[in-house]
C-alpha positions as CSV (number, residue, x, y, z in Angstrom):
1,M,-25.6,5.3,-2.6
2,G,-28.9,3.5,-2.9
3,I,-31.2,0.8,-1.7
4,I,-31.0,-2.6,-2.6
5,K,-34.0,-5.2,-2.2
6,I,-33.1,-8.5,-0.6
7,S,-35.1,-11.5,-0.2
8,E,-36.2,-12.1,3.4
9,M,-34.6,-15.0,3.9
10,M,-31.2,-13.1,3.1
11,H,-32.0,-10.1,5.2
12,E,-32.4,-13.4,8.0
13,N,-29.0,-14.8,7.2
14,L,-27.3,-11.0,7.1
15,R,-29.0,-10.3,10.8
16,I,-28.0,-13.4,12.0
17,A,-24.3,-12.8,10.4
18,S,-23.9,-9.6,11.5
19,L,-25.0,-10.6,15.2
20,A,-22.1,-13.3,15.0
21,F,-19.4,-10.6,13.8
22,T,-20.5,-8.1,15.5
23,R,-20.5,-5.7,12.4
24,S,-23.7,-3.9,11.3
25,M,-26.2,-5.3,8.9
26,N,-25.0,-2.7,5.8
27,A,-21.0,-3.8,7.1
28,Q,-21.6,-7.5,6.6
29,A,-23.6,-7.2,3.5
30,E,-20.9,-5.0,2.1
31,H,-18.4,-7.4,3.4
32,W,-20.1,-10.4,1.8
33,M,-20.3,-8.6,-1.5
34,K,-16.6,-7.6,-1.4
35,V,-15.6,-11.2,-0.9
36,G,-17.9,-12.4,-3.4
37,M,-17.1,-9.6,-6.2
38,L,-13.2,-10.4,-5.4
39,M,-13.9,-14.2,-5.7
40,E,-15.3,-14.3,-8.9
41,M,-12.9,-11.9,-10.7
42,H,-10.0,-14.5,-9.3
43,P,-11.6,-17.6,-9.3
44,D,-8.1,-19.5,-8.7
45,L,-8.0,-17.8,-5.2
46,S,-9.2,-19.5,-2.3
47,H,-11.7,-17.7,0.0
48,R,-8.4,-17.7,2.5
49,D,-6.3,-15.9,-0.2
50,I,-9.1,-13.4,-0.8
51,C,-9.4,-12.6,3.2
52,Q,-5.6,-12.5,3.2
53,L,-5.9,-9.8,0.4
54,L,-8.8,-8.0,2.2
55,V,-6.5,-7.6,5.8
56,R,-3.2,-6.6,4.2
57,A,-5.1,-4.1,2.0
58,S,-6.5,-2.8,5.3
59,A,-3.6,-2.8,7.1
60,E,-1.4,-1.0,4.5
61,S,-4.3,1.7,4.1
62,T,-4.0,4.8,5.8
63,E,-7.1,6.3,4.0
64,R,-10.4,4.2,4.3
65,F,-10.0,1.0,2.1
66,D,-11.6,2.6,-1.1
67,G,-11.1,-1.2,-2.8
68,I,-10.8,-3.1,-5.9
69,K,-8.0,-1.4,-7.6
70,T,-5.4,-2.4,-5.0
71,L,-6.7,-5.8,-4.7
72,L,-6.6,-6.6,-8.1
73,N,-3.2,-5.8,-8.0
74,D,-2.8,-8.2,-5.1
75,G,-4.5,-10.6,-6.4
76,V,-1.7,-10.9,-9.7
77,T,0.8,-10.9,-7.2
78,A,-0.9,-13.7,-5.0
79,R,-1.6,-15.8,-7.9
80,K,1.8,-15.8,-9.2
81,T,3.2,-16.3,-5.5
82,H,0.6,-19.8,-5.2
83,N,1.7,-21.1,-8.3
84,D,5.3,-20.4,-8.4
């Protein structure tokens, strides 16, 4: 865990989004980073596909969602289904 410096403009965007989506600023930043990271790793998946993977992984997890390994595997499955 650490501190990340961001621009004042991004901080304001984060504050507004966190209020709109009823998330803490940290939770909103983490959400954006998670979605952005997955979209960069899977450019063939849409934002909708990524969000569905996040919801599915969250619903299936009995522990705190730890991340990317499950989503990477799910992403491969979603691409195969989407391309078939």
